[in-house]
C-alpha positions in Angstrom: -46.9 -34.2 91.9 -45.5 -31.0 90.5 -46.8 -29.2 87.5 -45.3 -26.1 85.7 -47.0 -22.8 86.0 -47.8 -21.2 82.6 -47.6 -17.6 81.5 -44.9 -16.3 83.9 -42.7 -13.3 83.2 -39.4 -13.8 81.5 -36.7 -15.0 83.9 -39.2 -16.6 86.3 -40.1 -20.3 86.5 -42.9 -21.6 88.7 -44.4 -24.8 89.9 -47.5 -25.9 91.8 -47.3 -29.0 94.0 -50.1 -31.2 95.1 -50.0 -34.3 97.4 -46.6 -35.9 97.9 -43.6 -34.9 95.9 -41.3 -37.7 94.6 -37.8 -37.9 93.2 -39.1 -38.2 89.7 -40.9 -34.9 90.1 -37.4 -33.4 90.6 -35.8 -35.5 87.8 -38.5 -34.9 85.2 -39.8 -31.4 86.0 -37.9 -29.2 88.5 -34.2 -30.0 87.8 -34.4 -29.6 84.0 -36.3 -26.3 84.4 -33.8 -24.9 86.9 -30.8 -26.0 84.7 -32.4 -24.2 81.7 -32.9 -21.1 83.7 -29.2 -21.1 84.8 -28.0 -21.7 81.3 -30.2 -18.9 79.9 -29.9 -16.3 82.8 -27.2 -17.5 85.2 -29.7 -17.2 88.0 -33.0 -18.8 89.2 -36.1 -16.8 90.1 -38.8 -19.3 91.2 -42.3 -19.3 92.4 -43.5 -22.4 94.3 -47.2 -22.8 95.0 -48.4 -25.2 97.6 -52.3 -25.1 98.0 -51.9 -28.4 100.0 -48.9 -30.6 100.7 -48.5 -34.1 101.9 -44.7 -34.0 102.1 -41.6 -35.2 100.3 -40.6 -38.8 99.7 -37.1 -39.6 101.0 -35.8 -39.5 97.4 -37.4 -36.1 96.8 -35.9 -34.7 100.0 -32.5 -35.7 98.8 -33.1 -34.3 95.3 -34.2 -31.0 96.9 -31.1 -30.7 99.1 -28.8 -31.7 96.2 -30.4 -29.2 93.7 -30.2 -26.4 96.2 -26.5 -26.9 97.1 -25.3 -27.7 93.5 -26.5 -24.3 92.4 -26.1 -22.4 95.7 -25.0 -19.1 94.2 -27.6 -19.1 91.4 -30.7 -18.7 93.5 -31.8 -15.1 93.1 -35.4 -15.1 94.4 -37.6 -17.8 95.8 -41.3 -17.0 96.4 -43.2 -19.6 98.4 -47.0 -19.3 98.0 -48.9 -21.3 100.6 -51.4 -21.2 103.5 -50.4 -24.6 104.7 -49.9 -23.9 108.4 -46.9 -26.2 109.1 -45.1 -24.9 106.1 -45.7 -21.3 107.3 -44.2 -22.1 110.7 -41.2 -24.0 109.1 -40.5 -21.0 106.9 -40.7 -18.6 109.8 -38.0 -20.7 111.6 -35.7 -21.7 108.7 -36.5 -19.5 105.8 -33.3 -17.6 106.4 -31.3 -20.7 105.4 -32.6 -20.6 101.8 -30.0 -19.3 99.3 -30.9 -16.0 97.6 -33.8 -13.8 98.7 -36.8 -15.7 100.1 -40.3 -14.6 100.8 -43.5 -16.3 101.7 -46.9 -15.2 100.4 -50.4 -16.4 101.2 -52.3 -18.1 98.4 -54.4 -15.0 97.9 -51.3 -13.1 96.9 -50.0 -15.4 94.2 -49.8 -12.5 91.6 -47.8 -10.5 94.1 -45.4 -13.4 94.6 -44.9 -13.7 90.8 -44.3 -9.9 90.6 -41.8 -10.0 93.5 -39.9 -13.0 92.0 -39.6 -11.1 88.7 -38.5 -7.8 90.3 
């Protein structure tokens, strides 16, 4: 499940995920928000918070890949906020593949992640 983070700076969108993410999370929450950001600002600055994470359904994984590549040049900053160990390791290995600037923050530095995404 994905929920929208409230009270973020202008030009920044944010989401918190819990449990397993499904294709409808992308269809109903993420994709519309990303498309609104692109229409309004011609870029995406996003904060993704994962206090825990059970993974993606196969449909969600496809939606994630599709969303990333359809707007490849629009990703300005992506802040990943998590202490989930396997996500930290994965980011250390493959974070360089993320379009735009990408930075991981521990959960305790959530406010710093939001400030960085806005900067």
